Each structure stands twice: as structure tokens, then as C-alpha cells.
C-alpha positions as CSV (number, residue, x, y, z in Angstrom):
1,K,0.0,0.0,0.0
2,S,2.7,2.5,0.9
3,L,4.7,1.7,-2.3
4,S,1.6,2.3,-4.4
5,R,0.9,5.6,-2.7
6,S,4.4,6.8,-3.0
7,S,4.5,6.0,-6.7
8,V,1.2,7.9,-7.1
9,R,2.6,11.0,-5.2
10,S,5.9,10.9,-7.2
11,R,3.9,11.0,-10.4
12,M,1.8,13.9,-9.2
13,S,4.9,15.9,-8.2
14,L,6.1,15.8,-11.8
15,K,3.2,18.0,-13.0
16,P,2.4,21.6,-12.0
17,P,-0.3,21.8,-9.3
18,K,-2.6,23.8,-11.5
19,A,-3.0,20.8,-13.8
20,Y,-4.8,18.9,-11.0
21,N,-7.9,20.9,-10.4
22,S,-9.8,18.0,-8.8
23,L,-7.9,18.3,-5.5
24,H,-5.8,21.1,-4.0
25,K,-4.3,21.9,-0.6
26,G,-7.1,22.8,1.8
27,A,-9.9,21.5,-0.4
28,L,-12.5,19.1,0.7
29,I,-11.9,15.6,-0.6
30,W,-15.0,14.6,-2.6
31,D,-16.0,11.1,-3.1
32,P,-14.3,9.4,-6.1
33,K,-16.5,7.8,-8.7
34,P,-14.9,4.6,-9.8
35,L,-17.7,3.5,-12.2
36,Q,-17.7,6.8,-14.0
37,V,-13.9,6.8,-14.2
38,K,-14.0,3.3,-15.7
39,K,-16.5,4.3,-18.4
40,I,-14.3,7.4,-19.3
41,F,-11.1,5.3,-19.3
42,E,-12.6,2.7,-21.6
43,A,-13.9,5.3,-24.0
44,L,-10.6,7.2,-23.9
45,K,-8.5,4.1,-24.6
46,K,-10.8,3.1,-27.4
47,G,-10.6,6.5,-29.0
48,L,-6.8,6.6,-28.7
49,N,-6.5,3.1,-30.2
50,E,-8.6,4.3,-33.1
51,Y,-6.3,7.2,-33.6
52,L,-3.3,4.8,-33.5
53,E,-4.9,2.4,-36.0
54,A,-5.6,5.3,-38.4
55,H,-2.1,6.6,-38.3
56,Q,-0.6,3.1,-38.6
57,A,-2.6,2.6,-41.7
58,E,-1.3,5.9,-43.1
59,L,2.3,4.9,-42.2
60,D,1.8,1.6,-44.1
61,Y,0.5,3.4,-47.1
62,L,3.4,5.9,-47.1
63,S,5.9,3.2,-46.6
64,G,4.5,1.3,-49.6
65,R,4.8,4.5,-51.7
66,H,8.4,5.0,-50.5
67,K,9.4,1.5,-51.6
68,D,8.0,2.2,-55.1
69,T,9.9,5.5,-55.4
70,K,13.2,4.1,-54.1
71,R,13.7,2.1,-57.3
72,N,13.7,5.2,-59.4
73,S,15.7,7.5,-57.1
74,R,19.3,5.9,-57.2
75,L,20.7,9.0,-59.0
76,V,19.2,11.4,-56.5
77,R,20.7,9.4,-53.6
78,Y,24.0,9.3,-55.3
79,F,24.3,13.1,-55.5
80,F,22.3,14.0,-52.3
81,P,23.0,11.1,-49.9
82,F,21.9,13.0,-46.8
83,S,18.8,14.8,-48.0
84,L,15.3,13.5,-47.2
85,S,12.5,13.5,-49.7
86,P,9.2,15.1,-48.8
87,L,7.8,11.5,-48.6
88,Q,10.5,10.5,-46.1
89,K,9.8,13.6,-44.0
90,Q,6.1,12.7,-44.0
91,I,6.9,9.2,-42.9
92,R,9.1,10.3,-40.0
93,S,6.5,12.8,-38.9
94,V,3.8,10.0,-38.8
95,E,6.3,7.7,-36.9
96,R,6.9,10.4,-34.3
97,Y,3.1,10.9,-33.8
98,I,2.6,7.2,-33.4
99,R,5.3,7.1,-30.7
100,K,3.5,9.9,-28.9
101,L,0.2,8.1,-29.1
102,E,1.7,4.9,-27.8
103,F,3.2,6.8,-24.8
104,H,-0.1,8.5,-24.2
105,I,-1.9,5.2,-24.1
106,S,0.7,3.6,-21.8
107,K,0.4,6.7,-19.4
108,V,-3.4,6.4,-19.3
109,E,-3.2,2.7,-18.6
110,E,-0.6,3.2,-15.9
111,L,-2.8,5.8,-14.1
112,Y,-5.9,3.7,-14.3
113,E,-4.0,0.7,-13.0
114,A,-2.8,2.8,-10.0
115,Y,-6.4,4.0,-9.5
116,C,-7.8,0.5,-9.4
117,I,-5.2,-0.5,-6.8
118,Q,-6.2,2.4,-4.5
119,C,-9.9,1.6,-5.1
120,R,-9.4,-2.0,-4.0
121,L,-7.4,-0.9,-0.9
122,R,-10.2,1.6,-0.1
123,D,-12.9,-1.1,-0.4
124,G,-10.8,-3.4,1.8
125,A,-10.5,-0.7,4.5
126,T,-14.3,-0.2,4.3
127,N,-15.0,-3.9,4.7
128,M,-12.6,-4.2,7.7
129,K,-14.2,-1.1,9.3
130,Q,-17.6,-2.8,9.1
131,A,-16.3,-6.0,10.5
132,F,-14.7,-4.2,13.5
133,A,-17.9,-2.3,14.1
134,L,-19.8,-5.5,14.6
135,S,-17.2,-6.9,17.1
136,P,-17.1,-6.0,20.8
137,S,-15.4,-2.6,21.5
138,T,-11.9,-2.9,23.0
139,K,-8.9,-0.7,23.1
140,A,-7.2,-2.7,20.3
141,S,-10.3,-2.6,18.1
142,R,-10.7,1.1,18.6
143,E,-7.1,1.7,17.7
144,S,-7.6,-0.5,14.6
145,L,-10.6,1.5,13.6
146,V,-8.6,4.7,13.8
147,E,-5.9,3.3,11.6
148,L,-8.4,1.9,9.1
149,Y,-10.1,5.3,8.9
150,K,-6.7,6.9,8.3
151,N,-6.0,4.4,5.5
152,F,-9.4,5.0,4.0
153,Q,-8.8,8.7,3.9
154,E,-5.4,8.3,2.3
155,C,-6.7,6.0,-0.4
156,T,-9.5,8.4,-1.1
157,E,-7.0,11.3,-1.4
158,D,-4.8,9.2,-3.8
159,M,-7.8,8.3,-6.0
160,C,-8.7,12.0,-6.2
161,F,-5.2,12.9,-7.3
162,I,-5.2,10.2,-9.9
163,E,-8.5,11.4,-11.3
164,G,-7.0,14.8,-11.6
165,A,-4.0,13.4,-13.4
166,L,-6.2,11.4,-15.8
167,E,-8.2,14.5,-16.7
168,V,-5.0,16.0,-18.1
169,H,-4.9,13.3,-20.7
170,L,-8.5,13.7,-21.9
171,G,-7.7,16.2,-24.7
172,E,-10.1,18.9,-26.0
173,F,-13.6,19.0,-27.4
174,H,-14.0,21.5,-30.3
175,V,-17.7,22.2,-30.4
176,K,-19.2,23.9,-33.5
177,M,-22.6,25.5,-33.6
178,K,-24.6,24.1,-36.6
179,G,-27.9,25.7,-35.8
180,L,-31.4,25.0,-34.6
181,V,-34.0,22.8,-36.3
182,G,-37.6,23.4,-35.6
183,F,-39.5,23.3,-38.9
184,A,-42.7,25.4,-38.3
185,R,-41.4,26.5,-34.8
186,L,-38.7,28.6,-36.3
187,C,-39.8,31.8,-38.1
188,P,-37.9,34.7,-39.7
189,G,-37.0,37.3,-37.1
190,D,-36.9,34.9,-34.2
191,Q,-33.9,35.3,-31.9
192,Y,-32.5,32.6,-29.6
193,E,-29.8,32.3,-27.0
194,V,-27.9,29.0,-26.5
195,F,-26.0,28.5,-23.3
196,V,-23.7,25.5,-23.1
197,R,-22.0,24.6,-19.8
198,L,-19.4,21.9,-18.9
199,G,-18.5,22.3,-15.2
200,R,-17.1,25.8,-14.9
201,Q,-16.7,26.2,-18.6
202,K,-19.4,28.3,-20.3
203,W,-20.4,29.2,-23.8
204,R,-23.2,31.7,-24.5
205,L,-24.1,32.6,-28.0
206,K,-27.0,34.4,-29.7
207,G,-28.6,33.7,-33.1
208,K,-31.3,35.0,-35.4
209,I,-33.5,33.3,-38.0
210,E,-33.1,35.3,-41.3
211,T,-35.8,35.9,-43.9
212,D,-34.4,33.1,-46.2
213,D,-34.6,30.7,-43.2
214,S,-30.8,30.8,-42.8
215,Q,-29.3,31.4,-39.3
216,T,-26.6,33.8,-38.1
217,W,-24.8,33.2,-34.8
218,D,-22.4,35.6,-33.1
219,E,-20.0,32.8,-32.4
220,E,-19.5,29.4,-34.1
221,E,-16.9,27.4,-32.2
222,K,-15.8,26.8,-28.6
223,I,-13.1,24.6,-27.1
224,F,-14.1,22.7,-23.9
225,I,-11.7,20.8,-21.7
226,P,-13.4,17.4,-20.8
227,N,-13.5,16.2,-17.2
228,L,-14.5,13.0,-15.5
229,H,-17.6,13.9,-13.7
230,E,-19.4,16.7,-15.5
231,K,-21.9,16.4,-18.4
232,F,-22.7,19.0,-21.0
233,E,-25.7,21.1,-19.9
234,I,-27.5,22.9,-22.8
235,K,-30.1,25.7,-22.3
236,V,-32.0,27.4,-25.1
237,T,-34.1,30.5,-24.6
238,E,-36.1,32.6,-27.0
239,L,-35.5,36.3,-26.9
240,R,-38.6,38.5,-27.4
241,G,-37.8,42.1,-26.8
242,L,-36.9,42.5,-23.1
243,A,-38.5,39.1,-22.3
244,T,-37.0,35.7,-22.4
245,I,-38.9,32.4,-22.8
246,L,-37.3,29.2,-21.8
247,V,-37.4,26.6,-24.6
248,G,-35.7,23.8,-22.8
249,V,-32.8,22.5,-20.8
250,V,-31.1,19.2,-21.5
251,T,-27.9,17.3,-20.4
252,C,-25.6,15.4,-22.8
253,D,-23.0,12.9,-21.8
254,S,-19.6,13.3,-23.4
255,I,-18.6,9.7,-23.2
256,N,-19.3,9.1,-27.0
257,F,-17.2,12.0,-28.1
258,F,-13.8,10.3,-27.7
259,T,-13.4,9.3,-31.3
260,P,-11.2,10.5,-34.1
261,K,-14.1,11.4,-36.5
262,P,-16.2,14.5,-36.0
263,Q,-19.5,13.7,-34.3
264,A,-22.7,15.3,-35.5
265,I,-24.9,15.7,-32.4
266,V,-28.7,16.4,-32.6
267,V,-30.2,17.2,-29.2
268,D,-34.0,17.4,-28.5
269,I,-34.4,20.7,-26.7
270,T,-38.2,20.4,-26.2
271,E,-39.8,17.2,-24.8
272,L,-41.6,16.5,-28.1
273,G,-38.5,17.3,-30.1
274,T,-40.2,20.2,-32.0
275,I,-36.9,22.2,-31.6
276,K,-33.6,20.5,-31.9
277,L,-30.0,21.8,-31.6
278,Q,-27.4,20.6,-34.0
279,L,-23.7,20.6,-32.9
280,E,-20.5,19.1,-34.2
281,V,-17.9,17.8,-31.8
282,L,-14.3,17.1,-32.8
283,W,-12.0,15.5,-30.2
């Protein structure tokens, strides 16, 4: 247990404290969410592996092209033995990116393995506390309970630190506004405000329905930093002069956004789906 904890703390000390917003000195330790962390870890690892497979396929294609061109480039190699062709430079660039991806995946796996160890130790401390609580109270049992409580708190703290470290490896979500869909509900001249929140991150934008049914928005793209515990909250209101009318509020889980391909998201803003919001998310 002590070896696991020291390795966790040593990794934490390698990063600046601001990177770990989940826990800081003097903050209350919130309860870790192992099931949520597991879901995000699996989605993250799947997305990273998809990125790796795509770039490996690109490398295979470029390597095949390079073999074909080598047969016709003996004269060039004779006069310029140390120069790299554009194709060779592209191959080396892809190889470097693949190594970065492999390191990223190994780091995520290492953090999650440490997280699982602390989670099992924490569960064990909980079970032992329950067993001692059922036994007759003695001085030895009370001392054991104090020690178990200390171990429980330490495991909880380590899990929070690892969750913060894992969040650093989640990347970015580039969210693009594609517009509202409402058929007869959207009329020329209507004005709407869309408010998107992810934890403390906020995006507020206003749009107008034009006479040709097109839409103009004062902002089209926003970058969000994913975290383990927060979902996207989307609120749409209609602006009528000085008054505002709530159209709907919905939440959207980000677990499906960890994929190399841009995701087209259509969210029902009203219960009957008469007004929908279209977004595009690129991870």
C-alpha cells in the first residue's frame, strides 16, 4: 500500500499543481466515482487506439509508396546522400506521432491501474471497518478503527489525485454550432440564445433566423476541456424584446465524443422534439 501511494505521489509531483484541479491543498476531498472513471477510461482508450490504427494505416500506405519510389531514385541518392525527400519527411512525422500516441496510451493505462489498486485498498478498508464495528469494542479494536479510517482517507485522497492526473490526458472538445432545427417552430426574425456549460466552462451565443430561413450566430466554435464527472448542460431560450422564454434544458453525456471522427450531435431541446439543436464535436 505504501509503495503504491508513494508512486502515485511521485507522479503527481512531476506535474504543476494547476494541472490537477480535482484536488488542491485545503480543499475538501469529494467522493471518487470509480464506475464513471472506468467508463471514461474505456472510451478514452478506445478513441486513442482508433487514432493509433488510423495513423498506422497511413504509415503503411506511405511506406509502400516509398518502396516504389526508391527504385527510381538511385541517381538522386548518389548526388544527395543525406537529403530527405518530402515523402520520407512525412513518414518520419507520422512515426513520431505514433510514438507519442503509444506513450499517451501507456500513461493512461498506468494511471488507471494505480487508480484500481487504490480503489481495492479503499474497499478493503471499508469492509474491515464494518467487521470491527460488529465486534465488541476494545482498546485494540478502537485503535484498529482509527488506523483503518486513516488508511481509508489516504486511499480516497490518492484516488482524487489520480482522477485529476487522468483528466490532463482527456484532450479537448472542439464544439461547433450548426444551428437550430424546428420546422414550423422557427420563423424569420426569431432570436434565440444558447447556453452550453461543462462544469465551470461556459459558452453563451445568440442567433437569429433570417428571412431566407438561414441562421446567423455571433459565435460558431468553442473549445471545452473534458473532465471525468461533468456532463454538458444545454439551455435554449427565445428572446422577445426584453423578455426571455425558456425553450428547454437538457444534459448530454460526453462519453461518446472520444473518437477521431467529428461527431454530429442532434439534441432534442423540447420534450416532443419540436426544436432540436445541431452541434458538431471534434475531439
